[in-house]
C-alpha positions as CSV (number, residue, x, y, z in Angstrom):
1,A,8.5,42.0,37.5
2,D,5.4,40.4,35.8
3,K,5.8,36.6,35.8
4,S,4.5,36.5,32.2
5,S,7.5,38.5,31.0
6,K,10.0,35.9,32.2
7,P,12.2,34.4,29.4
8,G,10.6,31.3,27.8
9,R,7.0,32.2,29.0
10,L,4.5,33.2,26.3
11,D,1.5,35.4,27.0
12,Q,-2.0,34.5,25.7
13,N,-1.8,36.9,22.7
14,E,1.5,35.4,21.6
15,K,0.2,31.9,21.9
16,G,-2.9,32.8,19.9
17,R,-0.7,34.3,17.2
18,I,1.5,31.2,16.9
19,N,-1.5,28.9,16.8
20,S,-3.0,31.0,14.1
21,V,0.2,30.8,12.0
22,I,0.3,27.0,12.5
23,S,-3.3,26.6,11.5
24,K,-3.0,28.7,8.3
25,A,0.2,26.8,7.4
26,S,-1.6,23.5,7.8
27,Q,-4.6,24.7,5.7
28,S,-2.2,26.0,3.0
29,S,-0.3,22.7,3.0
30,A,-3.6,20.7,2.8
31,S,-4.9,22.9,-0.1
32,F,-1.6,22.4,-2.0
33,D,-1.9,18.6,-1.5
34,L,-5.5,18.6,-2.7
35,K,-4.6,20.7,-5.8
36,K,-1.8,18.2,-6.6
37,L,-4.3,15.4,-6.0
38,S,-6.8,17.0,-8.3
39,D,-4.2,17.5,-11.1
40,A,-2.9,13.9,-10.6
41,S,-6.4,12.5,-10.8
42,K,-7.0,14.0,-14.2
43,K,-3.8,12.4,-15.5
44,S,-4.6,9.1,-13.8
45,S,-7.9,8.7,-15.6
46,Q,-5.9,8.0,-18.8
47,Q,-3.8,5.2,-17.2
48,K,-4.5,1.6,-18.1
49,K,-6.4,-0.2,-15.3
50,T,-4.2,-3.3,-15.4
51,F,-0.7,-4.3,-16.4
52,I,0.5,-7.8,-17.0
53,A,4.2,-8.7,-16.4
54,R,4.6,-11.4,-19.0
55,S,8.2,-12.4,-17.9
56,A,6.8,-13.4,-14.4
57,K,4.2,-15.9,-15.6
58,N,1.7,-13.1,-16.3
59,L,1.9,-11.4,-13.0
60,E,-1.2,-9.1,-12.9
61,M,-1.1,-5.6,-11.5
62,I,-4.0,-3.2,-10.8
63,W,-3.8,0.6,-11.1
64,C,-4.5,2.5,-7.9
65,P,-5.4,6.1,-8.7
66,P,-4.3,9.1,-6.6
67,G,-6.5,9.6,-3.5
68,S,-6.6,9.6,0.3
69,Y,-7.5,7.5,3.2
70,L,-7.9,7.8,7.0
71,R,-5.1,6.3,9.0
72,G,-5.7,5.3,12.6
73,D,-8.9,5.0,14.6
74,S,-11.6,7.4,15.6
75,S,-9.7,8.6,18.7
76,N,-6.4,9.2,16.9
77,S,-6.5,9.5,13.1
78,N,-5.1,11.6,10.2
79,T,-5.8,11.9,6.5
80,V,-3.0,10.5,4.3
81,I,-3.0,11.9,0.7
82,L,-1.3,10.1,-2.2
83,T,-0.8,12.5,-5.1
84,K,0.6,9.8,-7.4
85,G,-1.0,6.7,-8.7
86,F,0.7,3.3,-8.7
87,Y,0.3,-0.3,-9.7
88,L,0.1,-3.1,-7.2
89,G,0.0,-6.9,-7.6
90,K,-3.6,-8.2,-7.8
91,Y,-2.4,-11.4,-5.9
92,E,0.5,-12.3,-3.7
93,V,3.5,-13.3,-5.8
94,T,3.2,-17.0,-6.5
95,Q,6.1,-19.5,-6.3
96,E,6.0,-20.1,-10.0
97,Q,6.2,-16.4,-10.7
98,Y,9.1,-15.9,-8.3
99,Q,11.0,-18.9,-9.6
100,S,10.5,-17.7,-13.2
101,V,12.4,-14.5,-12.4
102,M,14.9,-15.6,-9.7
103,G,15.5,-19.2,-10.6
104,D,14.8,-20.6,-7.2
105,N,12.0,-21.2,-4.7
106,P,12.8,-20.8,-1.0
107,S,9.2,-21.6,0.2
108,K,8.5,-24.1,2.9
109,F,5.0,-25.0,1.6
110,K,5.6,-26.0,-2.0
111,G,3.0,-25.3,-4.7
112,A,3.1,-23.3,-8.0
113,K,0.0,-21.3,-7.1
114,L,0.9,-20.9,-3.4
115,P,2.4,-17.5,-2.4
116,V,6.2,-17.4,-2.2
117,E,7.5,-17.2,1.4
118,K,10.7,-17.4,3.4
119,V,11.7,-14.3,1.4
120,S,13.6,-11.4,3.0
121,W,13.2,-7.7,2.2
122,E,16.4,-7.9,0.2
123,D,15.2,-10.9,-1.7
124,A,12.0,-9.1,-2.6
125,M,13.9,-6.0,-3.8
126,A,16.2,-8.3,-5.9
127,F,13.1,-9.8,-7.5
128,C,11.7,-6.4,-8.3
129,K,15.1,-5.3,-9.8
130,K,15.3,-8.4,-12.0
131,L,11.7,-8.1,-13.1
132,S,12.3,-4.4,-14.1
133,E,15.2,-5.6,-16.3
134,K,13.1,-8.4,-17.9
135,E,10.2,-6.0,-18.5
136,K,12.4,-3.2,-20.0
137,G,10.7,-1.8,-23.1
138,R,7.3,-2.8,-21.9
139,I,7.2,-0.3,-18.9
140,P,7.5,3.5,-19.4
141,V,11.0,5.0,-19.2
142,G,11.8,5.9,-15.6
143,W,9.4,3.3,-14.2
144,E,10.4,0.3,-12.2
145,F,9.1,-2.6,-10.1
146,T,9.5,-2.0,-6.4
147,L,7.9,-2.7,-3.1
148,P,5.0,-0.4,-2.1
149,T,5.4,2.2,0.7
150,E,3.4,1.5,3.8
151,A,1.0,4.3,2.8
152,Q,0.5,2.8,-0.7
153,W,-0.1,-0.7,0.8
154,E,-2.6,0.5,3.4
155,Y,-4.4,2.7,0.8
156,A,-4.9,-0.3,-1.5
157,C,-5.7,-2.6,1.3
158,R,-8.5,-0.4,2.7
159,A,-9.8,0.2,-0.8
160,G,-12.0,3.2,0.3
161,T,-13.2,1.6,3.6
162,I,-12.7,2.9,7.1
163,T,-13.3,-0.4,8.9
164,K,-10.8,-2.6,10.7
165,Y,-10.7,-5.0,7.7
166,S,-11.6,-4.2,4.1
167,W,-14.9,-6.2,4.5
168,G,-15.8,-4.9,8.0
169,D,-14.7,-5.0,11.7
170,D,-14.8,-8.8,12.2
171,I,-12.8,-11.7,10.8
172,N,-13.5,-15.4,10.5
173,P,-11.9,-18.4,8.7
174,K,-14.2,-17.9,5.7
175,L,-12.7,-14.5,5.0
176,A,-9.0,-15.1,5.3
177,N,-6.2,-17.6,6.2
178,Y,-4.9,-16.7,9.6
179,K,-4.1,-18.3,13.0
180,D,-7.7,-19.2,13.9
181,S,-8.2,-20.9,10.5
182,G,-6.3,-23.9,11.8
183,L,-4.8,-24.7,8.5
184,K,-1.2,-24.1,9.6
185,K,-0.1,-23.7,6.0
186,T,-0.6,-21.3,3.1
187,R,-3.4,-21.5,0.5
188,A,-3.4,-20.8,-3.2
189,V,-3.6,-17.1,-4.0
190,G,-7.1,-15.8,-4.6
191,S,-8.8,-18.4,-2.5
192,Y,-10.8,-15.8,-0.6
193,R,-12.9,-13.0,-2.0
194,P,-11.1,-9.8,-3.0
195,N,-11.5,-6.3,-1.6
196,A,-13.5,-3.6,-3.4
197,W,-10.6,-2.7,-5.7
198,G,-10.0,-6.3,-6.7
199,F,-6.9,-7.1,-4.5
200,Y,-6.8,-10.6,-3.0
201,D,-5.3,-11.8,0.4
202,M,-4.5,-8.3,1.7
203,H,-5.4,-9.9,5.1
204,G,-3.8,-13.2,6.1
205,N,-2.1,-16.1,4.2
206,V,1.5,-14.6,4.3
207,S,3.1,-11.5,5.7
208,E,3.7,-8.8,3.0
209,L,6.7,-6.6,2.6
210,C,6.7,-2.8,2.1
């Protein structure tokens, strides 16, 4: 018998047909996502650019419109499409903001304008839940404060760039607070220049939760 007819072995014609089906399915899926993105972008243009959470010491949030970004590096990358816009904090949550909502401050390095730290994922979600309750009536029905997804965070962090950092491929102590800065402590939020979309401290200072 012909070896190509053995069970589990595909001939070249069958392989070509399967690859064609996969390719068409991928193109169809991408076209659907792009249509959703186009429709969402039209609605997003009517959204307010900022939101102020008054019950958290005027915590400021910036609107991120639907869009896409390139995840990975040049040798292994893929396009991530976000079909829904979202708000994200302009700065890291400060200790005074966290305390105004939760009633305590677990941070090691104390300071009203310093970012809150020593906070678990569960603590952060509890903060979001309480803030949603406090802002009820000010945010649209069905909306809530929550942590961003990894895709949302990276989208906002990159802010339209494709470099290693939002400002380029190199980092130095003038651009962010990190190990080589030698400070060994946090700095007040907004101490370094923001990215192109106006977000501060997306690199360094404290780790951020998604």
